[in-house]
OpenMM code with the backbone's topology and positions (N, CA, C; nanometers):
from openmm import Vec3, app, unit

residues = "MET ASN ASP GLN PRO VAL VAL SER ALA ALA VAL PRO ARG PRO ARG LEU PRO ALA ASP ALA LEU LEU GLN VAL ARG ARG THR ARG TRP SER GLU ASP LEU LEU VAL VAL SER ALA ALA GLY GLU ILE ASP LEU ALA THR ALA GLY HIS LEU GLU ARG ALA LEU TRP ASP ASP LEU PRO ALA ALA THR VAL LEU ASP LEU THR ASP VAL SER PHE LEU GLY VAL ALA GLY LEU ARG VAL LEU GLU ALA ALA ALA ASN ARG ALA HIS VAL GLU ARG ARG THR VAL GLY ILE VAL ALA SER THR ARG LEU VAL MET ARG LEU LEU ARG LEU PHE ASP VAL ASP VAL ARG ILE PRO VAL TYR ARG TYR LEU PRO ASP ALA VAL ARG GLU LEU PRO LYS LEU ARG ASN ARG PRO ALA ALA ALA THR TRP LYS ALA PRO PHE SER ALA PRO ALA GLY GLU".split()
positions = [
    Vec3(4.7441, 0.5190, 3.5839),
    Vec3(4.6039, 0.5475, 3.5742),
    Vec3(4.5689, 0.5759, 3.4284),
    Vec3(4.4557, 0.5296, 3.3845),
    Vec3(4.4112, 0.5440, 3.2457),
    Vec3(4.3311, 0.6727, 3.2310),
    Vec3(4.3706, 0.7571, 3.1329),
    Vec3(4.3010, 0.8834, 3.1112),
    Vec3(4.1853, 0.8702, 3.0141),
    Vec3(4.1586, 0.7519, 2.9707),
    Vec3(4.0492, 0.7299, 2.8763),
    Vec3(3.9150, 0.7421, 2.9501),
    Vec3(3.8178, 0.8115, 2.8870),
    Vec3(3.6863, 0.8194, 2.9527),
    Vec3(3.6188, 0.6830, 2.9561),
    Vec3(3.5458, 0.6618, 3.0597),
    Vec3(3.4727, 0.5365, 3.0743),
    Vec3(3.3410, 0.5499, 2.9985),
    Vec3(3.3201, 0.4600, 2.9073),
    Vec3(3.1973, 0.4601, 2.8281),
    Vec3(3.1142, 0.3412, 2.8737),
    Vec3(2.9971, 0.3703, 2.9162),
    Vec3(2.9088, 0.2608, 2.9566),
    Vec3(2.7887, 0.2582, 2.8638),
    Vec3(2.7580, 0.1418, 2.8224),
    Vec3(2.6423, 0.1250, 2.7340),
    Vec3(2.5153, 0.1416, 2.8162),
    Vec3(2.4252, 0.2182, 2.7619),
    Vec3(2.2966, 0.2357, 2.8292),
    Vec3(2.2171, 0.1070, 2.8168),
    Vec3(2.1739, 0.0599, 2.9263),
    Vec3(2.0941, -0.0620, 2.9283),
    Vec3(1.9478, -0.0204, 2.9251),
    Vec3(1.8770, -0.0599, 2.8199),
    Vec3(1.7356, -0.0204, 2.8142),
    Vec3(1.6561, -0.0860, 2.9257),
    Vec3(1.5700, -0.0064, 2.9830),
    Vec3(1.4821, -0.0610, 3.0861),
    Vec3(1.3659, -0.1318, 3.0191),
    Vec3(1.3238, -0.2419, 3.0749),
    Vec3(1.2093, -0.3116, 3.0140),
    Vec3(1.0844, -0.2247, 3.0216),
    Vec3(1.0037, -0.2305, 2.9168),
    Vec3(0.8786, -0.1542, 2.9127),
    Vec3(0.7782, -0.2201, 3.0062),
    Vec3(0.7049, -0.1376, 3.0762),
    Vec3(0.6019, -0.1887, 3.1663),
    Vec3(0.4910, -0.2554, 3.0856),
    Vec3(0.4241, -0.3535, 3.1423),
    Vec3(0.3123, -0.4157, 3.0711),
    Vec3(0.1985, -0.3158, 3.0502),
    Vec3(0.1155, -0.3423, 2.9497),
    Vec3(0.0066, -0.2518, 2.9134),
    Vec3(-0.0841, -0.2219, 3.0321),
    Vec3(-0.1081, -0.3209, 3.1163),
    Vec3(-0.1958, -0.3000, 3.2324),
    Vec3(-0.1382, -0.1979, 3.3295),
    Vec3(-0.0058, -0.1845, 3.3333),
    Vec3(0.0562, -0.0871, 3.4233),
    Vec3(0.0539, 0.0530, 3.3629),
    Vec3(0.0512, 0.0630, 3.2296),
    Vec3(0.0519, 0.1926, 3.1623),
    Vec3(-0.0877, 0.2489, 3.1408),
    Vec3(-0.1869, 0.1605, 3.1349),
    Vec3(-0.3246, 0.2038, 3.1115),
    Vec3(-0.4192, 0.1197, 3.1956),
    Vec3(-0.4955, 0.1874, 3.2776),
    Vec3(-0.5988, 0.1195, 3.3556),
    Vec3(-0.7337, 0.1541, 3.2931),
    Vec3(-0.8132, 0.0518, 3.2710),
    Vec3(-0.9458, 0.0700, 3.2109),
    Vec3(-1.0490, 0.0086, 3.3047),
    Vec3(-1.1541, 0.0840, 3.3305),
    Vec3(-1.2599, 0.0362, 3.4197),
    Vec3(-1.3951, 0.0554, 3.3523),
    Vec3(-1.4779, -0.0472, 3.3589),
    Vec3(-1.6152, -0.0404, 3.3066),
    Vec3(-1.7105, -0.0254, 3.4240),
    Vec3(-1.7971, 0.0766, 3.4174),
    Vec3(-1.8959, 0.1002, 3.5225),
    Vec3(-2.0328, 0.1067, 3.4574),
    Vec3(-2.1182, 0.0134, 3.4951),
    Vec3(-2.2551, 0.0130, 3.4424),
    Vec3(-2.3338, 0.1196, 3.5177),
    Vec3(-2.3589, 0.2344, 3.4545),
    Vec3(-2.4255, 0.3474, 3.5177),
    Vec3(-2.5749, 0.3205, 3.5324),
    Vec3(-2.6310, 0.2611, 3.4277),
    Vec3(-2.7706, 0.2191, 3.4286),
    Vec3(-2.7833, 0.1074, 3.3259),
    Vec3(-2.9053, 0.0581, 3.3092),
    Vec3(-2.9261, -0.0507, 3.2128),
    Vec3(-2.8850, -0.0102, 3.0717),
    Vec3(-2.9057, 0.1161, 3.0363),
    Vec3(-2.8775, 0.1637, 2.9010),
    Vec3(-2.7513, 0.2483, 2.8898),
    Vec3(-2.6711, 0.2571, 2.9964),
    Vec3(-2.5536, 0.3448, 2.9933),
    Vec3(-2.4332, 0.2790, 3.0606),
    Vec3(-2.3224, 0.2756, 2.9862),
    Vec3(-2.1958, 0.2232, 3.0362),
    Vec3(-2.0928, 0.3349, 3.0320),
    Vec3(-2.0142, 0.3471, 3.1379),
    Vec3(-1.9027, 0.4420, 3.1401),
    Vec3(-1.7743, 0.3599, 3.1410),
    Vec3(-1.6900, 0.3822, 3.0401),
    Vec3(-1.5593, 0.3180, 3.0319),
    Vec3(-1.4568, 0.4261, 3.0618),
    Vec3(-1.3880, 0.4111, 3.1750),
    Vec3(-1.2894, 0.5110, 3.2179),
    Vec3(-1.1494, 0.4594, 3.1909),
    Vec3(-1.0659, 0.5450, 3.1346),
    Vec3(-0.9270, 0.5096, 3.1069),
    Vec3(-0.8365, 0.6067, 3.1812),
    Vec3(-0.7265, 0.5544, 3.2348),
    Vec3(-0.6281, 0.6374, 3.3042),
    Vec3(-0.4894, 0.5906, 3.2639),
    Vec3(-0.4087, 0.6827, 3.2151),
    Vec3(-0.2729, 0.6488, 3.1744),
    Vec3(-0.2485, 0.6850, 3.0291),
    Vec3(-0.1690, 0.6035, 2.9621),
    Vec3(-0.1283, 0.6289, 2.8241),
    Vec3(-0.2011, 0.5369, 2.7275),
    Vec3(-0.2569, 0.5942, 2.6222),
    Vec3(-0.3196, 0.5142, 2.5176),
    Vec3(-0.2333, 0.5289, 2.3932),
    Vec3(-0.1550, 0.4250, 2.3674),
    Vec3(-0.0666, 0.4239, 2.2517),
    Vec3(-0.0729, 0.2869, 2.1866),
    Vec3(0.0197, 0.2594, 2.0972),
    Vec3(0.0182, 0.1322, 2.0249),
    Vec3(0.0248, 0.0127, 2.1195),
    Vec3(0.0998, 0.0267, 2.2279),
    Vec3(0.1165, -0.0842, 2.3224),
    Vec3(-0.0063, -0.1082, 2.4087),
    Vec3(-0.0878, -0.0050, 2.4311),
    Vec3(-0.1987, -0.0179, 2.5255),
    Vec3(-0.3373, -0.0073, 2.4625),
    Vec3(-0.3445, 0.0324, 2.3370),
    Vec3(-0.4745, 0.0546, 2.2723),
    Vec3(-0.5616, -0.0705, 2.2742),
    Vec3(-0.5018, -0.1870, 2.2626),
    Vec3(-0.5780, -0.3116, 2.2657),
    Vec3(-0.6518, -0.3317, 2.3972),
    Vec3(-0.5942, -0.2833, 2.5040),
    Vec3(-0.6572, -0.2942, 2.6360),
    Vec3(-0.7892, -0.2155, 2.6380),
    Vec3(-0.7872, -0.0949, 2.5826),
    Vec3(-0.9097, -0.0143, 2.5728),
    Vec3(-1.0069, -0.0771, 2.4740),
    Vec3(-0.9551, -0.1257, 2.3640),
    Vec3(-1.0399, -0.1873, 2.2614),
    Vec3(-1.1169, -0.3067, 2.3176),
    Vec3(-1.0513, -0.3894, 2.3976),
    Vec3(-1.1199, -0.5052, 2.4584),
    Vec3(-1.2341, -0.4604, 2.5500),
    Vec3(-1.2130, -0.3506, 2.6213),
    Vec3(-1.3188, -0.3005, 2.7107),
    Vec3(-1.4386, -0.2488, 2.6330),
    Vec3(-1.4158, -0.2111, 2.5081),
    Vec3(-1.5238, -0.1569, 2.4252),
    Vec3(-1.5839, -0.2614, 2.3322),
    Vec3(-1.5362, -0.3827, 2.3374),
    Vec3(-1.5852, -0.4829, 2.2438),
    Vec3(-1.6911, -0.5738, 2.3032),
    Vec3(-1.6939, -0.5855, 2.4332),
    Vec3(-1.7938, -0.6714, 2.4967),
    Vec3(-1.9331, -0.6158, 2.4704),
    Vec3(-2.0317, -0.6866, 2.5220),
    Vec3(-2.1705, -0.6450, 2.5092),
    Vec3(-2.1868, -0.5014, 2.5581),
    Vec3(-2.2360, -0.4152, 2.4700),
    Vec3(-2.2490, -0.2733, 2.5043),
    Vec3(-2.3954, -0.2314, 2.5048),
    Vec3(-2.4310, -0.1411, 2.5963),
    Vec3(-2.5693, -0.0915, 2.6043),
    Vec3(-2.5959, 0.0138, 2.4970),
    Vec3(-2.7098, 0.0767, 2.5062),
    Vec3(-2.7511, 0.1763, 2.4072),
    Vec3(-2.6587, 0.2969, 2.4025),
    Vec3(-2.5984, 0.3340, 2.5153),
    Vec3(-2.5085, 0.4497, 2.5197),
    Vec3(-2.3829, 0.4141, 2.5974),
    Vec3(-2.2677, 0.4581, 2.5454),
    Vec3(-2.1393, 0.4346, 2.6106),
    Vec3(-2.0634, 0.5661, 2.6182),
    Vec3(-2.0175, 0.5987, 2.7369),
    Vec3(-1.9357, 0.7171, 2.7594),
    Vec3(-1.7922, 0.6711, 2.7804),
    Vec3(-1.6995, 0.7291, 2.7036),
    Vec3(-1.5573, 0.7005, 2.7194),
    Vec3(-1.4959, 0.8155, 2.7985),
    Vec3(-1.4624, 0.7903, 2.9218),
    Vec3(-1.4079, 0.8937, 3.0091),
    Vec3(-1.2557, 0.8939, 2.9979),
    Vec3(-1.2019, 0.9968, 2.9312),
    Vec3(-1.0581, 1.0078, 2.9087),
    Vec3(-0.9958, 1.1195, 2.9934),
    Vec3(-1.0623, 1.1610, 3.0990),
    Vec3(-1.0120, 1.2732, 3.1785),
    Vec3(-0.8779, 1.2424, 3.2447),
    Vec3(-0.8469, 1.1163, 3.2691),
    Vec3(-0.7202, 1.0798, 3.3331),
    Vec3(-0.6191, 1.0211, 3.2344),
    Vec3(-0.6394, 1.0482, 3.1063),
    Vec3(-0.5452, 1.0005, 3.0040),
    Vec3(-0.4345, 1.1039, 2.9892),
    Vec3(-0.3095, 1.0578, 3.0038),
    Vec3(-0.1948, 1.1488, 2.9958),
    Vec3(-0.1320, 1.1525, 2.8577),
    Vec3(-0.1613, 1.0525, 2.7747),
    Vec3(-0.1098, 1.0491, 2.6375),
    Vec3(-0.2108, 0.9768, 2.5502),
    Vec3(-0.2366, 1.0320, 2.4317),
    Vec3(-0.3267, 0.9694, 2.3357),
    Vec3(-0.2578, 0.9695, 2.1999),
    Vec3(-0.2272, 0.8513, 2.1514),
    Vec3(-0.1624, 0.8376, 2.0216),
    Vec3(-0.2623, 0.8000, 1.9135),
    Vec3(-0.2106, 0.7867, 1.7926),
    Vec3(-0.2956, 0.7539, 1.6782),
    Vec3(-0.3652, 0.6188, 1.6984),
    Vec3(-0.2979, 0.5244, 1.7595),
    Vec3(-0.3617, 0.3946, 1.7852),
    Vec3(-0.4841, 0.4117, 1.8749),
    Vec3(-0.4755, 0.5006, 1.9709),
    Vec3(-0.5899, 0.5286, 2.0571),
    Vec3(-0.7031, 0.5963, 1.9819),
    Vec3(-0.6673, 0.6876, 1.8916),
    Vec3(-0.7695, 0.7527, 1.8087),
    Vec3(-0.8429, 0.6500, 1.7232),
    Vec3(-0.7701, 0.5536, 1.6736),
    Vec3(-0.8330, 0.4487, 1.5916),
    Vec3(-0.9299, 0.3650, 1.6736),
    Vec3(-0.8981, 0.3393, 1.7989),
    Vec3(-0.9908, 0.2664, 1.8865),
    Vec3(-1.1175, 0.3483, 1.9080),
    Vec3(-1.1033, 0.4783, 1.9287),
    Vec3(-1.2198, 0.5649, 1.9474),
    Vec3(-1.3064, 0.5668, 1.8224),
    Vec3(-1.2435, 0.5776, 1.7068),
    Vec3(-1.3167, 0.5772, 1.5797),
    Vec3(-1.3877, 0.4440, 1.5573),
    Vec3(-1.3212, 0.3344, 1.5872),
    Vec3(-1.3831, 0.2025, 1.5701),
    Vec3(-1.5042, 0.1876, 1.6614),
    Vec3(-1.4936, 0.2371, 1.7844),
    Vec3(-1.6067, 0.2311, 1.8774),
    Vec3(-1.7237, 0.3141, 1.8255),
    Vec3(-1.6930, 0.4316, 1.7705),
    Vec3(-1.7989, 0.5174, 1.7161),
    Vec3(-1.8624, 0.4541, 1.5932),
    Vec3(-1.7816, 0.3941, 1.5072),
    Vec3(-1.8366, 0.3281, 1.3877),
    Vec3(-1.9256, 0.2109, 1.4247),
    Vec3(-1.8810, 0.1317, 1.5190),
    Vec3(-1.9620, 0.0170, 1.5641),
    Vec3(-2.0941, 0.0659, 1.6229),
    Vec3(-2.0861, 0.1693, 1.7057),
    Vec3(-2.2082, 0.2239, 1.7663),
    Vec3(-2.3028, 0.2754, 1.6585),
    Vec3(-2.2496, 0.3408, 1.5578),
    Vec3(-2.3323, 0.3938, 1.4487),
    Vec3(-2.4042, 0.2807, 1.3756),
    Vec3(-2.3313, 0.1749, 1.3438),
    Vec3(-2.3897, 0.0604, 1.2730),
    Vec3(-2.4960, -0.0082, 1.3586),
    Vec3(-2.4709, -0.0175, 1.4879),
    Vec3(-2.5631, -0.0848, 1.5794),
    Vec3(-2.6700, 0.0087, 1.6369),
    Vec3(-2.6757, 0.1319, 1.5861),
    Vec3(-2.7733, 0.2319, 1.6299),
    Vec3(-2.7650, 0.2588, 1.7806),
    Vec3(-2.6406, 0.2721, 1.8275),
    Vec3(-2.6137, 0.3098, 1.9660),
    Vec3(-2.5415, 0.4437, 1.9631),
    Vec3(-2.5159, 0.5010, 2.0789),
    Vec3(-2.4415, 0.6262, 2.0858),
    Vec3(-2.3154, 0.6094, 2.1689),
    Vec3(-2.2150, 0.6866, 2.1329),
    Vec3(-2.0890, 0.6904, 2.2054),
    Vec3(-2.0523, 0.8367, 2.2237),
    Vec3(-2.0043, 0.8695, 2.3415),
    Vec3(-1.9556, 1.0041, 2.3685),
    Vec3(-1.8238, 0.9964, 2.4419),
    Vec3(-1.7491, 1.1050, 2.4361),
    Vec3(-1.6173, 1.1115, 2.4992),
    Vec3(-1.6181, 1.2237, 2.6022),
    Vec3(-1.5565, 1.1968, 2.7164),
    Vec3(-1.5305, 1.3003, 2.8150),
    Vec3(-1.3805, 1.3251, 2.8134),
    Vec3(-1.3425, 1.4482, 2.7852),
    Vec3(-1.2010, 1.4841, 2.7810),
    Vec3(-1.1850, 1.6267, 2.8274),
    Vec3(-1.0844, 1.6503, 2.9093),
    Vec3(-1.0618, 1.7858, 2.9565),
    Vec3(-0.9160, 1.8275, 2.9463),
    Vec3(-0.8261, 1.7324, 2.9251),
    Vec3(-0.6855, 1.7709, 2.9162),
    Vec3(-0.6563, 1.8314, 2.7799),
    Vec3(-0.5685, 1.9247, 2.7803),
    Vec3(-0.5334, 1.9964, 2.6577),
    Vec3(-0.4794, 1.9017, 2.5511),
    Vec3(-0.3957, 1.8083, 2.5924),
    Vec3(-0.3351, 1.7146, 2.4981),
    Vec3(-0.4403, 1.6298, 2.4265),
    Vec3(-0.5324, 1.5742, 2.5013),
    Vec3(-0.6361, 1.4890, 2.4421),
    Vec3(-0.7298, 1.5724, 2.3546),
    Vec3(-0.7731, 1.6863, 2.4046),
    Vec3(-0.8636, 1.7719, 2.3259),
    Vec3(-0.7981, 1.8163, 2.1945),
    Vec3(-0.6711, 1.8458, 2.2004),
    Vec3(-0.5995, 1.8899, 2.0803),
    Vec3(-0.6025, 1.7821, 1.9723),
    Vec3(-0.5769, 1.6583, 2.0102),
    Vec3(-0.5796, 1.5493, 1.9122),
    Vec3(-0.7199, 1.5228, 1.8603),
    Vec3(-0.8188, 1.5285, 1.9484),
    Vec3(-0.9565, 1.5064, 1.9047),
    Vec3(-0.9977, 1.6113, 1.8015),
    Vec3(-0.9541, 1.7336, 1.8223),
    Vec3(-0.9850, 1.8414, 1.7268),
    Vec3(-0.9022, 1.8285, 1.5990),
    Vec3(-0.7750, 1.7970, 1.6135),
    Vec3(-0.6849, 1.7861, 1.4987),
    Vec3(-0.7341, 1.6831, 1.3976),
    Vec3(-0.7855, 1.5708, 1.4479),
    Vec3(-0.8332, 1.4636, 1.3601),
    Vec3(-0.9850, 1.4653, 1.3425),
    Vec3(-1.0510, 1.5734, 1.3822),
    Vec3(-1.1959, 1.5913, 1.3670),
    Vec3(-1.2786, 1.4842, 1.4369),
    Vec3(-1.2221, 1.4211, 1.5363),
    Vec3(-1.2988, 1.3217, 1.6121),
    Vec3(-1.4153, 1.3907, 1.6812),
    Vec3(-1.3928, 1.5139, 1.7266),
    Vec3(-1.4987, 1.5880, 1.7966),
    Vec3(-1.6138, 1.6263, 1.7041),
    Vec3(-1.5949, 1.6136, 1.5725),
    Vec3(-1.7021, 1.6390, 1.4762),
    Vec3(-1.7927, 1.5162, 1.4646),
    Vec3(-1.7351, 1.3980, 1.4794),
    Vec3(-1.8097, 1.2728, 1.4625),
    Vec3(-1.8639, 1.2152, 1.5923),
    Vec3(-1.7977, 1.2471, 1.7026),
    Vec3(-1.8344, 1.1906, 1.8316),
    Vec3(-1.8584, 1.3062, 1.9283),
    Vec3(-1.9707, 1.3074, 1.9999),
    Vec3(-1.9921, 1.4148, 2.0982),
    Vec3(-1.8839, 1.4125, 2.2058),
    Vec3(-1.8264, 1.5281, 2.2331),
    Vec3(-1.7221, 1.5404, 2.3350),
    Vec3(-1.7731, 1.6330, 2.4449),
    Vec3(-1.7578, 1.5878, 2.5677),
    Vec3(-1.8021, 1.6622, 2.6849),
    Vec3(-1.6818, 1.6922, 2.7731),
    Vec3(-1.6879, 1.8011, 2.8450),
    Vec3(-1.5783, 1.8367, 2.9348),
    Vec3(-1.5909, 1.7663, 3.0702),
    Vec3(-1.7148, 1.7390, 3.1107),
    Vec3(-1.7379, 1.6793, 3.2424),
    Vec3(-1.8240, 1.5542, 3.2309),
    Vec3(-1.7924, 1.4542, 3.3113),
    Vec3(-1.8656, 1.3276, 3.3108),
    Vec3(-2.0145, 1.3449, 3.3414),
    Vec3(-2.0548, 1.4237, 3.4402),
    Vec3(-2.1990, 1.4379, 3.4662),
    Vec3(-2.2766, 1.4906, 3.3449),
    Vec3(-2.2139, 1.5790, 3.2671),
    Vec3(-2.2797, 1.6297, 3.1464),
    Vec3(-2.2994, 1.5177, 3.0448),
    Vec3(-2.1987, 1.4368, 3.0259),
    Vec3(-2.2085, 1.3264, 2.9295),
    Vec3(-2.3122, 1.2244, 2.9729),
    Vec3(-2.3135, 1.1920, 3.1004),
    Vec3(-2.4092, 1.0939, 3.1535),
    Vec3(-2.5522, 1.1446, 3.1383),
    Vec3(-2.5713, 1.2738, 3.1539),
    Vec3(-2.7044, 1.3325, 3.1418),
    Vec3(-2.7465, 1.3458, 2.9949),
    Vec3(-2.6569, 1.3904, 2.9081),
    Vec3(-2.6929, 1.4257, 2.7709),
    Vec3(-2.6835, 1.3119, 2.6700),
    Vec3(-2.5874, 1.2233, 2.6835),
    Vec3(-2.5660, 1.1203, 2.5812),
    Vec3(-2.6865, 1.0288, 2.5592),
    Vec3(-2.7532, 0.9818, 2.6644),
    Vec3(-2.8713, 0.8973, 2.6392),
    Vec3(-2.9806, 0.9685, 2.5594),
    Vec3(-2.9897, 1.0997, 2.5692),
    Vec3(-3.0902, 1.1748, 2.4932),
    Vec3(-3.0615, 1.1716, 2.3439),
    Vec3(-2.9341, 1.1619, 2.3060),
    Vec3(-2.8960, 1.1598, 2.1641),
    Vec3(-2.9389, 1.0310, 2.0950),
    Vec3(-2.9584, 0.9279, 2.1723),
    Vec3(-2.9946, 0.7973, 2.1155),
    Vec3(-3.1262, 0.8028, 2.0403),
    Vec3(-3.2147, 0.8872, 2.0817),
    Vec3(-3.3470, 0.8935, 2.0202),
    Vec3(-3.3512, 0.9811, 1.8961),
    Vec3(-3.2411, 1.0468, 1.8642),
    Vec3(-3.2356, 1.1304, 1.7446),
    Vec3(-3.2041, 1.0452, 1.6237),
    Vec3(-3.2500, 1.0854, 1.5044),
    Vec3(-3.2146, 1.0102, 1.3840),
    Vec3(-3.0658, 1.0205, 1.3566),
    Vec3(-3.0139, 0.9196, 1.2890),
    Vec3(-2.8708, 0.9171, 1.2558),
    Vec3(-2.8351, 1.0396, 1.1737),
    Vec3(-2.7195, 1.0949, 1.2012),
    Vec3(-2.6765, 1.2152, 1.1311),
    Vec3(-2.6511, 1.1853, 0.9841),
    Vec3(-2.7011, 1.2732, 0.8989),
    Vec3(-2.6806, 1.2568, 0.7554),
    Vec3(-2.5383, 1.2918, 0.7165),
    Vec3(-2.4675, 1.3580, 0.8058),
    Vec3(-2.3314, 1.4009, 0.7750),
    Vec3(-2.2263, 1.3117, 0.8393),
    Vec3(-2.2617, 1.1894, 0.8712),
    Vec3(-2.1656, 1.0986, 0.9334),
    Vec3(-2.0448, 1.0839, 0.8431),
    Vec3(-1.9267, 1.1074, 0.8988),
    Vec3(-1.8037, 1.0977, 0.8219),
    Vec3(-1.7368, 0.9644, 0.8490),
    Vec3(-1.6676, 0.9146, 0.7499),
    Vec3(-1.5897, 0.7925, 0.7666),
    Vec3(-1.4744, 0.8217, 0.8617),
    Vec3(-1.4161, 0.7173, 0.9217),
    Vec3(-1.3046, 0.7378, 1.0129),
    Vec3(-1.1880, 0.8062, 0.9434),
    Vec3(-1.1052, 0.8709, 1.0231),
    Vec3(-0.9888, 0.9395, 0.9687),
    Vec3(-0.8872, 0.8384, 0.9198),
    Vec3(-0.8003, 0.8826, 0.8344),
    Vec3(-0.6855, 0.8023, 0.7931),
    Vec3(-0.5617, 0.8782, 0.8336),
    Vec3(-0.4827, 0.8151, 0.9160),
    Vec3(-0.3594, 0.8787, 0.9601),
    Vec3(-0.2594, 0.8780, 0.8442),
    Vec3(-0.1767, 0.9806, 0.8361),
    Vec3(-0.0743, 0.9824, 0.7330),
    Vec3(0.0158, 0.8604, 0.7426),
    Vec3(0.0693, 0.8172, 0.6314),
    Vec3(0.1572, 0.7002, 0.6287),
    Vec3(0.2743, 0.7230, 0.7233),
    Vec3(0.3126, 0.6167, 0.7910),
    Vec3(0.4250, 0.6231, 0.8815),
    Vec3(0.3902, 0.6585, 1.0241),
    Vec3(0.2645, 0.6813, 1.0531),
    Vec3(0.2262, 0.7125, 1.1915),
    Vec3(0.1605, 0.5937, 1.2557),
] * unit.nanometer
topology = app.Topology()
chain = topology.addChain("A")
for resn in residues:
    res = topology.addResidue(resn, chain)
    for name in ("N", "CA", "C"):
        topology.addAtom(name, app.Element.getBySymbol(name[0]), res)
């Protein structure tokens, strides 16, 4: 009998496709309001899926519902910033619904909550965001964040 330990190479499991890691749904709430709901992980592999949902024809106000997001990476933050920048240029409004500690922490860390209205509950965002559309553009609009090199 051989006393040598058996060493087995770990076989990496294939990564699930982006559609399995992140589900995105567009719901036309009214003629002037779209709710884009995301559930799952928003990272480098899945951010494009959210970005595509935000690139089509958009109404005057768009709510990004992130209440079911379990992970938000820098790539996801960049998608949120790009959506806000596009809305600003096109004189539309974008708001975020987030309630998980992880998502809120990142939004605060990168000052996203300073540039984009963040709501804790979807009904609040649906009620309040369309009202912001009629306000003049903020004079303190900040450029998107820049993530540190290597992230």
